[in-house]
Residue frames as a rotation matrix with the C-alpha (Angstrom) as fourth column:
MET 1
0.578 0.816 0.000 0.00
0.816 -0.578 0.000 0.00
0.000 0.000 -1.000 0.00
THR 2
-0.438 -0.694 0.571 1.20
0.686 -0.669 -0.287 3.50
0.581 0.266 0.769 -0.80
THR 3
0.359 0.466 -0.808 0.83
0.840 -0.539 0.063 6.29
-0.406 -0.702 -0.585 1.72
ASN 4
-0.069 -0.318 0.945 0.88
0.748 -0.644 -0.162 9.70
0.660 0.696 0.283 0.08
ILE 5
-0.106 0.037 -0.994 1.57
0.742 -0.662 -0.104 13.05
-0.661 -0.749 0.043 1.68
PHE 6
0.416 0.346 0.841 0.44
0.816 -0.551 -0.177 16.36
0.402 0.760 -0.511 0.22
ILE 7
-0.361 -0.673 -0.645 2.80
0.825 -0.553 0.115 19.32
-0.435 -0.491 0.755 0.61
VAL 8
0.661 0.653 0.370 1.41
0.744 -0.635 -0.208 22.85
0.100 0.413 -0.905 0.22
GLN 9
-0.532 -0.784 -0.320 3.49
0.757 -0.609 0.235 25.87
-0.379 -0.117 0.918 -0.75
ILE 10
0.716 0.689 -0.110 2.35
0.555 -0.658 -0.509 29.40
-0.423 0.303 -0.854 -1.47
THR 11
-0.369 -0.806 0.462 4.01
0.921 -0.250 0.299 31.66
-0.126 0.536 0.835 -4.05
ASN 12
-0.011 0.267 -0.964 3.96
0.130 -0.955 -0.266 35.43
-0.991 -0.128 -0.024 -4.43
MET 13
0.366 0.258 0.894 2.62
0.864 0.264 -0.430 36.02
-0.347 0.929 -0.127 -7.95
GLN 14
0.958 0.002 -0.286 3.91
-0.064 -0.973 -0.223 39.61
-0.278 0.232 -0.932 -8.09
ASP 15
0.229 -0.941 -0.249 7.54
-0.955 -0.267 0.129 38.51
-0.187 0.208 -0.960 -8.20
ASP 16
0.672 0.165 -0.722 7.03
-0.466 0.852 -0.239 34.77
0.575 0.497 0.649 -8.88
ARG 17
-0.490 -0.868 0.084 9.05
-0.559 0.240 -0.793 33.84
0.668 -0.436 -0.603 -5.80
PHE 18
-0.084 0.352 -0.932 8.42
0.565 0.788 0.246 31.05
0.821 -0.506 -0.265 -3.35
TYR 19
0.054 0.177 0.983 6.94
-0.555 -0.813 0.177 32.57
0.830 -0.555 0.055 -0.22
LYS 20
-0.274 -0.041 0.961 6.21
-0.950 0.165 -0.264 29.87
-0.147 -0.985 -0.084 2.35
LEU 21
-0.742 0.132 -0.657 5.95
0.024 0.985 0.171 26.15
0.669 0.111 -0.734 2.97
LEU 22
-0.138 0.818 0.558 2.45
-0.783 -0.435 0.445 26.02
0.607 -0.375 0.701 4.38
GLY 23
-0.040 0.138 0.990 2.19
-0.852 0.513 -0.106 22.44
-0.522 -0.847 0.097 5.62
VAL 24
-0.871 -0.214 -0.442 1.85
-0.395 0.840 0.371 18.71
0.293 0.498 -0.816 4.99
TYR 25
-0.118 0.948 0.296 -1.56
-0.944 -0.014 -0.330 17.03
-0.309 -0.319 0.896 4.75
THR 26
-0.585 -0.054 0.809 -3.05
-0.123 0.992 -0.023 13.55
-0.801 -0.113 -0.587 4.48
SER 27
0.073 0.640 0.765 -5.40
0.827 0.390 -0.406 14.31
-0.558 0.662 -0.500 1.57
LYS 28
-0.706 -0.287 0.648 -5.55
0.664 -0.588 0.463 16.57
0.248 0.756 0.605 -1.47
GLU 29
0.277 0.905 0.323 -8.83
0.602 -0.426 0.675 18.01
0.749 0.007 -0.663 -0.25
LEU 30
0.716 -0.071 -0.694 -7.29
0.634 -0.347 0.691 19.16
-0.290 -0.935 -0.203 3.05
ALA 31
-0.360 -0.932 -0.046 -4.22
0.772 -0.325 0.546 20.50
-0.524 0.161 0.836 1.25
ASP 32
-0.470 0.256 0.845 -6.30
0.663 -0.529 0.529 22.49
0.583 0.809 0.079 -1.25
ALA 33
0.635 0.770 -0.061 -8.49
0.589 -0.432 0.683 23.92
0.500 -0.469 -0.728 1.51
ALA 34
0.436 -0.556 -0.707 -5.44
0.676 -0.316 0.665 25.05
-0.594 -0.768 0.239 3.50
GLY 35
-0.601 -0.709 0.369 -3.83
0.763 -0.370 0.531 26.59
-0.240 0.600 0.763 0.43
LEU 36
-0.135 0.650 0.748 -6.97
0.630 -0.526 0.571 28.49
0.765 0.548 -0.339 -0.54
GLU 37
0.782 0.437 -0.445 -7.45
0.608 -0.381 0.696 29.74
0.135 -0.815 -0.564 3.01
ALA 38
0.029 -0.866 -0.499 -3.85
0.737 -0.318 0.596 30.98
-0.675 -0.385 0.629 3.20
CYS 39
-0.686 -0.301 0.662 -4.17
0.714 -0.455 0.532 32.82
0.141 0.838 0.528 -0.12
GLU 40
0.292 0.907 0.302 -7.37
0.739 -0.415 0.531 34.57
0.607 0.068 -0.792 1.02
MET 41
0.457 -0.180 -0.871 -5.35
0.744 -0.459 0.485 36.52
-0.487 -0.870 -0.076 3.60
TRP 42
-0.625 -0.745 -0.231 -3.65
0.413 -0.567 0.713 38.44
-0.662 0.350 0.662 0.77
ASP 43
-0.174 0.511 -0.842 -4.94
-0.674 -0.685 -0.277 40.76
-0.718 0.519 0.464 -1.94
GLU 44
0.670 0.534 0.516 -6.76
-0.001 0.696 -0.718 38.86
-0.743 0.480 0.467 -4.69
GLY 45
0.962 -0.269 0.039 -4.35
0.085 0.163 -0.983 37.52
0.258 0.949 0.180 -7.31
ARG 46
0.453 -0.843 0.291 -1.23
-0.868 -0.491 -0.070 38.14
0.202 -0.221 -0.954 -5.24
MET 47
-0.422 -0.603 0.677 -0.65
-0.767 0.636 0.089 34.61
-0.484 -0.481 -0.731 -3.92
HIS 48
0.328 0.431 -0.841 -0.99
-0.777 0.630 0.020 31.15
0.538 0.646 0.541 -5.47
HIS 49
0.159 -0.282 0.946 -0.84
-0.763 0.574 0.299 27.76
-0.627 -0.769 -0.124 -3.76
THR 50
-0.018 -0.258 -0.966 0.71
-0.786 0.601 -0.145 24.57
0.618 0.757 -0.214 -5.12
VAL 51
0.569 0.203 0.797 0.03
-0.671 0.675 0.308 21.04
-0.475 -0.709 0.521 -3.85
THR 52
-0.184 -0.687 -0.703 2.73
-0.853 0.467 -0.234 18.42
0.489 0.556 -0.672 -4.41
MET 53
0.828 0.471 0.304 1.91
-0.557 0.753 0.351 14.74
-0.064 -0.460 0.885 -3.79
LEU 54
-0.206 -0.932 -0.298 4.76
-0.831 0.327 -0.449 12.46
0.516 0.155 -0.843 -2.70
PRO 55
0.565 0.336 -0.754 4.86
0.044 0.900 0.434 8.84
0.824 -0.278 0.494 -1.53
LEU 56
0.754 -0.253 0.606 5.88
-0.656 -0.237 0.717 8.52
-0.038 -0.938 -0.344 2.12
ASP 57
0.249 -0.796 0.551 9.42
-0.320 0.470 0.823 7.10
-0.914 -0.381 -0.138 2.49
ASP 58
-0.295 -0.328 -0.897 9.60
-0.931 -0.114 0.348 6.92
-0.216 0.938 -0.271 -1.35
MET 59
-0.862 0.044 0.506 7.67
0.028 0.999 -0.039 3.63
-0.507 -0.019 -0.862 -1.16
ILE 60
-0.251 0.789 -0.560 5.09
-0.967 -0.226 0.115 2.83
-0.036 0.571 0.820 -3.87
ASN 61
0.706 0.632 -0.320 3.12
-0.611 0.771 0.176 -0.36
0.358 0.071 0.931 -3.20
GLY 62
0.888 -0.335 0.313 5.90
-0.053 0.604 0.795 -1.66
-0.456 -0.723 0.519 -0.95
VAL 63
0.364 -0.783 0.504 8.68
0.931 0.316 -0.182 -1.03
-0.017 0.536 0.844 -3.49
HIS 64
-0.041 -0.453 -0.891 11.15
0.342 -0.844 0.414 1.85
-0.939 -0.288 0.189 -3.27
LYS 65
0.804 0.493 -0.333 10.60
-0.087 -0.455 -0.886 4.23
-0.588 0.741 -0.323 -6.18
SER 66
0.050 -0.869 -0.493 14.24
-0.902 -0.251 0.351 3.83
-0.428 0.427 -0.797 -7.32
GLU 67
-0.722 -0.312 0.617 13.53
-0.153 0.942 0.298 0.17
-0.674 0.121 -0.728 -8.02
LEU 68
0.309 0.927 0.214 10.53
0.155 0.173 -0.973 0.79
-0.939 0.333 -0.090 -10.27
């Protein structure tokens, strides 16, 4: 079984620079909600959130991803 983690980052769209690592979540739904909430604190269009999904410990169905 693969356990995925969802990492959320927010980016400042005015200068296209990474702003903050927001957190790590257990589902895409929770990650998206957190990202949207964080962006709402800024002026509209200033911030953007990105969700990256990664397998925990680089294991995919019990096999390390380097062996796939």
